N, C-alpha and C positions, 0 to 999 in steps of 0.2 A: 514342296516336298524334296528332301534329299534323294539323290539319285539311288542310294542303297536302302533308304526307307522303301522307295516306290519298288525297288527290286524285291524286296521281302513282302510288301504288301500286295502284290500282285502274285507273287508265289504263295502267299497265305490263301488267296482266293482258291490256287490251284490245289493246295493242300486240304481244302475243303472238299474234293472230290472223293467218291467212294474208292475203296480198293479196287474194285472191278474197272472202274474207270482208269485208275491209274496202269492197270494191267494192259489196258488197250492203248493207252496214250504212250507208254514208254515200252520201246524194244526190250524183249527180254535177253539175257545174257546165260547160256548154259555153263555148267560147272564143268572144267575139263583141264588137263594138265598144260595145254599150250594155246596160246590165242595169237591171231595175227592182229597186231596192234598199229594203229596209225597216230603219228604224232606230227602234226603240221606247225612246224616252226616258221615264225613270221618274218626272222631275219637273223643273222648271226654276225653282226657288226659291232658288237660290244661284250665286255666281259659277263654281263648278267644272263644274256641270251646263250652264250657259249657253254656258260656253266648249267643252265636249265636243260639244254640237248643232252649235255654230258651226263646229267643226272637221269634222264630217261634211259640212255645206252647203258649206264653203270647197274640199272635196275633189271635190265631186260632178261638176263638169264636167270637171276634169281626169282623172278616174279613168272616166268613161263611164257614170255613174249617173244614172238617172231616180229621185231620191231622195223616197221617202214617209217624213216624219218625224212621229212623234207624241208627245204628251206625256200621261204617265199622271196627272199631277197628284199624286203621292206615294201613289197607288193601286196595290195589287198586282193587284186585281180588275180594274181598267181596265187595266192594261198587259196582262193576258191578252186582254181583250176587243180590245186595239188590235192584238195580234198576229193574232187570228183575222180581224180586217178585212183586215190586210195579206195573209193567206193567201188570203182570198177576192178579193184584187184582183190576185192572180197573181204576187205579187214573185218574182224569181229567187235572191235573197239574203236573209238576215235578221241583223241584228246587234242584239245585246239586251244592254242592262246590267240584270240582273233586280233588282227592288228589293229582294226577300227570297229568300233561298236555296230554300225548299220550295214557296211558292205558285206560283212561275214554272215550275216544273218540266212541267206540264201544256203550257204553251205551247210549250216546247222540243220536247215529243214530239210535238205536233200538227204543228209546222213540219217534222220529220224525216217524219212519215205523209204529208205533202203532197208530198214530194220536194225541200223547200226546204234547201239548207245553210245551218246556223245558226253563228253566231260569238258567243260570250259576251264583252262587253266591259267591262273595269274591274270587274265584279263577276262571281261565280261563282254556280252552284247546288249543292245538297247533293249531294256525290259518291257516296254511298252510292245515290242513286236516279237519276243521269243522270250518265253517264260520256263525257268528251272522247274523240273517235275513234269512238264509237258511237252515243251520243244526239245528239250535237253536233260540230262538226268541231275546235274548239279554244276556249281561253280566251285572250283578249288581255288582259295587265294585270299589275300589279304583285304583288310578295310582301308581303302585307298583315302577315304575321307579322314578317317580316322589317323592315319599317317600324316596327311597335312595339317590336321588339328595339333597334333602332337608336335610338329615341326614348328608351328607357331608358337605354340604354348612356350615352348623351350626358349623361342626368340624373345617373347615378351620378357621371360624372367632373367634373360641373361644380356640384354641390350641395356647399356649403362647410359647412353646419351639422352638428350632432351627431345631431339626430332629424328627419327629414322626416315631414310629415302631409300625404299626397298624396289629393287629390279627383281623380277621373276621370269625365270626361264622356264616355259612350259614343254612338256614332252609332247609326244606325236599327236596333232590335230585330230580330233575325233575319237582317241582313244579312252578307253575308262579310266586309266591311271591318271592320265592328264586331266580329263574332266574332274575327278573326284579330289586328287590331289589339290587341285586349284581351289575348288569349293572349300575343302576343309581348312587349308592355309587362309584363304581370302577371308571366309566368315570369321574365324577365331580371331585373326588380326585386328579385324573392325572393331574390336571391344576395346583397343586402346588407341587414345587419340594420337598418341605419339607417332603413330606409323602410317606412312602414305605410300601405297605401290604407285609409282609414277610410270611404270612401264611393265609390260607382261607380254613376251614374245614368245613364240616357238622355237626351240633348238632342236627338236625332233629326238630327244633322247640321246644326241651324238656328242661326243666330246669336242671333235673339230668345229661342228655348227656351233656348238654352246660358246666355244671361244670367239668366233666369228660374231655371234649376236652380242656377246658381251662387249667386242670392241666398239661396234656399231653404238649401243646403248650409251657406254661411256662418255661418247662424244656428245650425245644429247643430254647427259646427267651425269657429269663429272664429280658432283656431290654425293654420289650413291654410298651408302654405307652398311646395306644389309642385301644381300643376294640370296634369294630362296631358289634353288633348282630342282625340278621335278625328280632328277635322278642324279647318281654321284659321276657319272660320265659329263654332264654338262656343267656340273660343278667343278670339276678338275679343268674343264675347258676355262670356266670362268675365271678360275685361280690363275691360269696361265696369261690371260688377257689383261687382269689386273696388275700381275707383276710386270708384264711389258710397258704398262702405262705408268709405272712407278709407285702404284699402290702397294699396301702391305696387308694382304689378306690374313685374318686372324688378329689383326691390330687396328686397322682404320676402316677394315671392311669385314662384317660377320657373314661368315657363309654357312647356309643351311641346307641339308640336301636330304635324300631318301634313297636307300638301297642296302648300305652296308658293303661296299667292296673294299678289297684290300688297300686300293691306293685311296681310298676316303677314309679308312682308319688310319693309313699312314698320314695322311694330310692332317688327320686330329692330333695325333702323335707330335707332329712337327709343328704344331700350332696355328695351321692355316686355315683349317675348318673347324667348326664349333661343334656340329653335330649332325648325325645322319640317322635317320629311323630305318630299321631294318625293314627289308622286302626280300624274303628269302627266295632264291631260284631253284633250290633243291626239292623238287616236286616228284621226282621219280617214286620213291618209297611211298609218299602219301597216294599217288596215283594207284600204285599197285594196291593198296591197303583197301582203297574206296572201290575199285574194281571188283574185288575179291569178295567184299562186303555185298556189292550189287547183285554178282552172280549167286551168292549164297541166298538171296531172296531179300536181303534186308531193305528197307526203305530208306534211302540216302537223304540227308537233311539236303535242302536245296542249296545252301551255301555251307560249303565246309571251310570254316574259318581257320586261316594261319594267324598264329599269335605272333607278334612282331617286338623285337628288342629295340632299345633305343642306345645308340654309341656315343660317348662324351669322351671328353679327356681323362674322365674317372675310370674308363673301362676299355678304352679302344685297344690298348696295349694287350689286355687279357684276352683278346679274341682276335687278333690279326691273324694268327698262325692257322685259324680255321676259315678264314675268309677265302674269297675267291679273286 
């Protein structure tokens, strides 16, 4: 069963509960002019995370937030501690992008026990251990499996060779986007016998580590002609490694990625990258809207899904001005 299908299946069971049960399960949120809001960022080492944090700061005043924002610096343990600190400070609402699916479950449950409505943002937690509509209000984010699938479908349609030697650069081990983007891509690519994934290794969503991993994998697989990166930062790192090795990204190596950053769109314009599937970091306005709907007594859908675009040479130049 697909991870998201499991997520929705378990949630569907939760949605079968009575309205009274839901009132008891989820902490209420009063309507008022200002809220003390916690935003527990997982790290700030790449443009996507920086843009997401900025989106929350930019939204704070217009939404009536007294925002407490933290940075876990890539540590799940610190992120749990950050949430503990926010609970102690008496936040009204928590917005949490969990670094990994399992380690952040205690933080989610502590917030609920403290009477704080929690919204997971851009990443989810293990659906077998924490359920939307019961343990937290909702997940705000993209369909990561679909992102990987769309990247694979574009790759299948645009690869012109007879045999594709594929290297995959994975995101943070144990994170929902890494798990799901891999599943979506790998499952879709398996339908075409031309493609073989010869190596799949984490680059932790980081540009420099993506470059280092690509350098190592190139030594073992010098004939690679397709690189799929779980985010644009690793894709840009892979391009650097390939060019240092005398390869020509966009010509003899097809580069496929996810996020939609400014650097990725420029790489597409420059002919070095083929495609990037959008994964927007601008969650501030959406978080404000969903929080206000919840405070007004609306039942929030368990998955507030973000719709993603796809950027190729046909439209990259049209959107680069709005990219981050």
